[in-house]
N, CA, C and O of each residue as an XYZ file, in Angstrom:
444
protein
N     121.426    101.944     94.851
C     120.100    101.411     94.812
C     119.208    102.390     94.057
O     119.290    103.602     94.257
N     118.363    101.856     93.196
C     117.432    102.677     92.437
C     116.126    102.807     93.216
O     115.583    101.813     93.697
N     115.629    104.024     93.337
C     114.361    104.255     94.040
C     113.270    104.571     93.033
O     113.479    105.330     92.086
N     112.107    103.981     93.248
C     110.948    104.218     92.401
C     110.136    105.346     93.015
O     109.897    105.353     94.223
N     109.711    106.295     92.198
C     108.861    107.371     92.689
C     107.485    106.803     93.019
O     106.823    106.214     92.165
N     107.066    106.986     94.266
C     105.778    106.475     94.725
C     105.051    107.570     95.482
O     105.666    108.429     96.114
N     103.735    107.522     95.405
C     102.913    108.426     96.205
C     103.001    108.008     97.670
O     103.432    106.894     97.966
N     102.601    108.877     98.580
C     102.576    108.486     99.999
C     101.692    107.260    100.257
O     102.022    106.431    101.105
N     100.581    107.140     99.539
C      99.693    105.983     99.726
C     100.373    104.693     99.277
O     100.310    103.682     99.977
N     101.020    104.719     98.118
C     101.703    103.534     97.599
C     102.872    103.133     98.491
O     103.045    101.954     98.799
N     103.670    104.108     98.904
C     104.813    103.816     99.766
C     104.351    103.272    101.117
O     104.950    102.338    101.651
N     103.296    103.851    101.664
C     102.763    103.364    102.937
C     102.224    101.954    102.836
O     102.418    101.144    103.742
N     101.547    101.656    101.739
C     101.027    100.304    101.528
C     102.170     99.301    101.409
O     102.120     98.226    102.006
N     103.186     99.646    100.647
C     104.336     98.749    100.503
C     105.016     98.518    101.847
O     105.338     97.376    102.175
N     105.243     99.567    102.632
C     105.849     99.409    103.961
C     105.005     98.492    104.847
O     105.542     97.638    105.553
N     103.683     98.670    104.809
C     102.798     97.846    105.634
C     102.848     96.385    105.207
O     102.830     95.496    106.059
N     102.909     96.123    103.916
C     102.996     94.738    103.436
C     104.323     94.104    103.836
O     104.360     92.944    104.245
N     105.405     94.855    103.720
C     106.715     94.328    104.115
C     106.743     94.007    105.604
O     107.336     93.009    106.014
N     106.112     94.839    106.407
C     106.061     94.593    107.850
C     105.277     93.317    108.153
O     105.643     92.571    109.062
N     104.198     93.055    107.401
C     103.406     91.832    107.608
C     104.233     90.573    107.355
O     103.996     89.541    107.983
N     105.188     90.648    106.453
C     106.001     89.479    106.119
C     106.920     89.086    107.265
O     107.283     87.917    107.391
N     107.298     90.038    108.094
C     108.121     89.790    109.284
C     109.440     89.083    108.975
O     109.837     88.147    109.670
N     110.113     89.549    107.916
C     111.457     89.057    107.583
C     112.330     90.256    107.231
O     111.831     91.371    107.076
N     113.624     90.024    107.106
C     114.530     91.097    106.703
C     114.097     91.658    105.365
O     113.704     90.916    104.464
N     114.171     92.981    105.241
C     113.717     93.677    104.037
C     114.425     93.182    102.777
O     113.830     93.196    101.700
N     115.661     92.752    102.885
C     116.404     92.318    101.698
C     115.930     90.974    101.139
O     116.438     90.521    100.113
N     114.969     90.339    101.797
C     114.408     89.075    101.282
C     113.245     89.321    100.332
O     112.793     88.394     99.659
N     112.748     90.571    100.267
C     111.578     90.864     99.441
C     111.939     91.953     98.435
O     112.439     93.018     98.797
N     111.676     91.661     97.172
C     112.003     92.581     96.091
C     110.720     92.995     95.380
O     109.907     92.146     95.015
N     110.541     94.287     95.187
C     109.439     94.804     94.395
C     109.855     94.693     92.933
O     110.755     95.408     92.490
N     109.203     93.794     92.171
C     109.620     93.541     90.788
C     108.762     94.272     89.762
O     109.231     94.554     88.659
N     107.523     94.581     90.103
C     106.650     95.358     89.225
C     105.816     96.285     90.080
O     105.430     95.948     91.199
N     105.540     97.479     89.527
C     104.755     98.444     90.285
C     104.078     99.412     89.338
O     104.666     99.861     88.354
N     102.827     99.727     89.651
C     102.085    100.731     88.879
C     100.990    101.295     89.760
O     100.261    100.541     90.404
N     100.864    102.616     89.799
C      99.770    103.291     90.500
C      99.132    104.278     89.551
O      99.822    104.953     88.786
N      97.805    104.362     89.601
C      97.073    105.340     88.807
C      96.040    106.007     89.705
O      95.509    105.396     90.633
N      95.768    107.274     89.406
C      94.741    107.993     90.152
C      93.383    107.341     89.922
O      93.122    106.773     88.862
N      92.528    107.432     90.928
C      91.181    106.843     90.881
C      90.239    107.782     91.608
O      90.632    108.446     92.568
N      88.999    107.838     91.154
C      88.005    108.601     91.902
C      86.607    108.090     91.600
O      86.331    107.557     90.525
N      85.739    108.269     92.576
C      84.321    107.992     92.417
C      83.598    109.310     92.660
O      84.236    110.360     92.731
N      82.291    109.268     92.787
C      81.555    110.502     93.059
C      81.909    111.098     94.416
O      81.830    112.312     94.607
N      82.299    110.243     95.357
C      82.538    110.723     96.726
C      83.955    110.511     97.244
O      84.302    111.046     98.297
N      84.781    109.749     96.540
C      86.119    109.432     97.049
C      87.189    109.714     96.000
O      86.938    109.654     94.796
N      88.389    110.024     96.489
C      89.570    110.198     95.643
C      90.642    109.255     96.176
O      90.846    109.151     97.385
N      91.316    108.576     95.270
C      92.345    107.647     95.715
C      93.240    107.201     94.575
O      93.430    107.909     93.586
N      93.790    105.991     94.744
C      94.699    105.414     93.750
C      94.482    103.915     93.666
O      94.154    103.260     94.655
N      94.670    103.385     92.465
C      94.709    101.941     92.242
C      96.169    101.551     92.109
O      96.937    102.215     91.412
N      96.547    100.481     92.773
C      97.939    100.027     92.776
C      97.999     98.585     92.276
O      97.178     97.752     92.659
N      98.961     98.306     91.433
C      99.251     96.945     90.980
C     100.728     96.702     91.245
O     101.567     97.527     90.884
N     101.050     95.590     91.866
C     102.454     95.320     92.139
C     102.716     93.837     92.265
O     101.813     93.037     92.508
N     103.978     93.497     92.092
C     104.432     92.119     92.238
C     105.633     92.112     93.174
O     106.553     92.918     93.034
N     105.609     91.197     94.122
C     106.712     91.024     95.063
C     107.360     89.672     94.818
O     106.693     88.705     94.450
N     108.662     89.620     95.026
C     109.408     88.367     94.920
C     110.085     88.121     96.258
O     110.871     88.945     96.727
N     109.779     86.991     96.866
C     110.342     86.628     98.163
C     111.406     85.559     97.939
O     111.132     84.504     97.367
N     112.616     85.843     98.395
C     113.741     84.925     98.208
C     114.119     84.271     99.529
O     113.649     84.665    100.596
N     114.972     83.270     99.431
C     115.536     82.655    100.622
C     114.740     81.466    101.122
O     113.734     81.066    100.536
N     115.225     80.911    102.232
C     114.578     79.724    102.787
C     113.154     80.041    103.249
O     112.861     81.147    103.703
N     112.298     79.063    103.123
C     110.900     79.175    103.568
C     110.146     80.309    102.893
O     109.318     80.961    103.529
N     110.414     80.554    101.623
C     109.769     81.652    100.904
C     108.248     81.493    100.903
O     107.532     82.483    101.047
N     107.742     80.273    100.744
C     106.293     80.071    100.744
C     105.694     80.397    102.106
O     104.585     80.925    102.177
N     106.406     80.094    103.187
C     105.916     80.439    104.531
C     105.837     81.960    104.702
O     104.890     82.472    105.300
N     106.819     82.666    104.183
C     106.820     84.127    104.267
C     105.633     84.680    103.489
O     104.922     85.557    103.982
N     105.413     84.175    102.281
C     104.289     84.635    101.465
C     102.970     84.296    102.148
O     102.049     85.113    102.141
N     102.860     83.120    102.732
C     101.633     82.743    103.447
C     101.356     83.697    104.602
O     100.210     84.091    104.818
N     102.388     84.069    105.341
C     102.231     85.017    106.447
C     101.791     86.390    105.917
O     100.928     87.044    106.503
N     102.382     86.802    104.829
C     102.045     88.081    104.209
C     100.575     88.111    103.765
O      99.897     89.125    103.927
N     100.094     87.008    103.212
C      98.749     86.972    102.636
C      97.659     86.557    103.614
O      96.480     86.793    103.351
N      98.022     85.949    104.724
C      97.021     85.456    105.683
C      96.161     86.603    106.216
O      96.672     87.535    106.836
N      94.866     86.527    105.972
C      93.943     87.546    106.458
C      94.110     88.901    105.797
O      93.657     89.913    106.332
N      94.750     88.932    104.650
C      95.049     90.195    103.971
C      93.803     91.019    103.687
O      93.811     92.234    103.884
N      92.735     90.383    103.229
C      91.529     91.121    102.852
C      90.806     91.738    104.046
O      89.972     92.624    103.865
N      91.109     91.288    105.257
C      90.469     91.833    106.456
C      91.412     92.708    107.296
O      90.997     93.294    108.296
N      92.656     92.788    106.888
C      93.660     93.531    107.656
C      93.375     95.030    107.623
O      93.036     95.580    106.575
N      93.511     95.686    108.766
C      93.349     97.144    108.853
C      94.734     97.783    108.733
O      95.492     97.827    109.702
N      95.048     98.268    107.560
C      96.345     98.890    107.316
C      96.390    100.265    107.958
O      95.389    100.981    107.989
N      97.554    100.629    108.469
C      97.760    101.953    109.056
C      98.660    102.757    108.128
O      99.886    102.654    108.176
N      98.015    103.565    107.278
C      98.720    104.424    106.342
C      98.216    105.838    106.599
O      97.056    106.138    106.316
N      99.061    106.704    107.128
C      98.601    108.061    107.464
C      97.895    108.751    106.295
O      98.450    108.871    105.202
N      96.667    109.200    106.544
C      95.897    109.943    105.548
C      95.219    109.107    104.486
O      94.571    109.642    103.587
N      95.369    107.764    104.587
C      94.812    106.891    103.548
C      94.187    105.653    104.180
O      94.569    105.207    105.261
N      93.219    105.125    103.463
C      92.526    103.901    103.871
C      92.639    102.901    102.730
O      92.423    103.251    101.570
N      92.977    101.656    103.056
C      92.995    100.610    102.037
C      91.566    100.082    101.928
O      91.090     99.356    102.800
N      90.896    100.460    100.845
C      89.494    100.091    100.652
C      89.354     98.671    100.125
O      88.353     98.005    100.390
N      90.359     98.199     99.376
C      90.292     96.868     98.781
C      91.708     96.408     98.474
O      92.550     97.190     98.034
N      91.954     95.136     98.713
C      93.242     94.548     98.330
C      92.998     93.082     97.998
O      92.330     92.372     98.749
N      93.540     92.632     96.869
C      93.361     91.243     96.448
C      94.670     90.689     95.898
O      95.542     91.432     95.447
N      94.781     89.374     95.949
C      95.906     88.666     95.354
C      95.465     88.239     93.963
O      94.363     87.718     93.787
N      96.323     88.459     92.979
C      96.031     88.082     91.606
C      96.688     86.726     91.341
O      97.911     86.597     91.389
N      95.868     85.733     91.065
C      96.401     84.394     90.813
C      96.959     83.767     92.082
O      96.663     84.203     93.195
N      97.750     82.763     91.898
C      98.388     82.046     93.000
C      99.860     82.443     93.087
O     100.473     82.756     92.066
N     100.435     82.435     94.291
C     101.891     82.640     94.394
C     102.606     81.590     93.539
O     102.170     80.441     93.470
N     103.692     81.984     92.896
C     104.403     81.087     91.984
C     105.857     80.900     92.411
O     106.575     81.863     92.679
N     106.265     79.642     92.466
C     107.674     79.337     92.766
C     108.480     79.503     91.486
O     108.093     79.011     90.426
N     109.607     80.202     91.595
C     110.500     80.433     90.466
C     111.620     79.380     90.472
O     111.778     78.635     91.439
N     112.380     79.332     89.398
C     113.457     78.335     89.264
C     114.514     78.450     90.352
O     115.140     77.453     90.714
N     114.720     79.642     90.874
C     115.737     79.832     91.903
C     115.206     79.575     93.318
O     115.928     79.783     94.293
N     113.947     79.124     93.439
C     113.359     78.834     94.746
C     112.598     79.994     95.348
O     111.910     79.826     96.354
N     112.708     81.177     94.746
C     111.945     82.318     95.252
C     110.477     82.153     94.870
O     110.127     81.308     94.047
N     109.625     82.978     95.484
C     108.189     82.919     95.224
C     107.718     84.321     94.853
O     108.053     85.290     95.533
N     106.935     84.431     93.769
C     106.375     85.717     93.377
C     104.884     85.734     93.665
O     104.195     84.719     93.561
N     104.410     86.909     94.029
C     102.992     87.108     94.304
C     102.595     88.469     93.737
O     103.308     89.458     93.906
N     101.442     88.502     93.060
C     100.925     89.742     92.470
C      99.681     90.185     93.222
O      98.860     89.361     93.625
N      99.549     91.492     93.406
C      98.419     92.050     94.153
C      97.908     93.324     93.497
O      98.624     93.995     92.753
N      96.665     93.634     93.789
C      96.061     94.905     93.416
C      95.405     95.481     94.659
O      94.876     94.749     95.495
N      95.447     96.797     94.768
C      94.837     97.457     95.931
C      94.235     98.790     95.511
O      94.654     99.404     94.530
N      93.246     99.216     96.277
C      92.649    100.531     96.110
C      92.816    101.274     97.433
O      92.374    100.801     98.480
N      93.455    102.436     97.376
C      93.563    103.287     98.562
C      92.738    104.536     98.319
O      92.683    105.045     97.200
N      92.095    105.028     99.370
C      91.333    106.268     99.271
C      91.857    107.246    100.312
O      92.277    106.861    101.403
N      91.820    108.507     99.947
C      92.289    109.561    100.847
C      91.249    109.777    101.941
O      90.046    109.793    101.678
N      91.732    109.942    103.174
C      90.855    110.256    104.303
C      90.883    111.769    104.501
O      91.948    112.382    104.563
N      89.708    112.351    104.597
C      89.650    113.806    104.831
C      89.446    114.119    106.275
O      89.373    115.290    106.649
């Protein structure tokens, strides 16, 4: 298995999203990922862009569970706060029955 180098904030966010889906980990594939450093006058953090692909039966139900209340969810990522998270576009069904969803998030370091 190939591992992608991720910051603690990115890895924590991905783990939290996978947990929200409440399915076996092998049903969700990270197909695109990018994190860049971000800062304002008072905060330091990262911007994350990623795409997940959910396979198997009831893929749309899994994606719906993952996205339900996402913008209000209080993520638990040690040392980091999810300041913003949005879904880009609509989830898309692929030819093989899987569903892809793209998201962007901003995490900030907690001091």
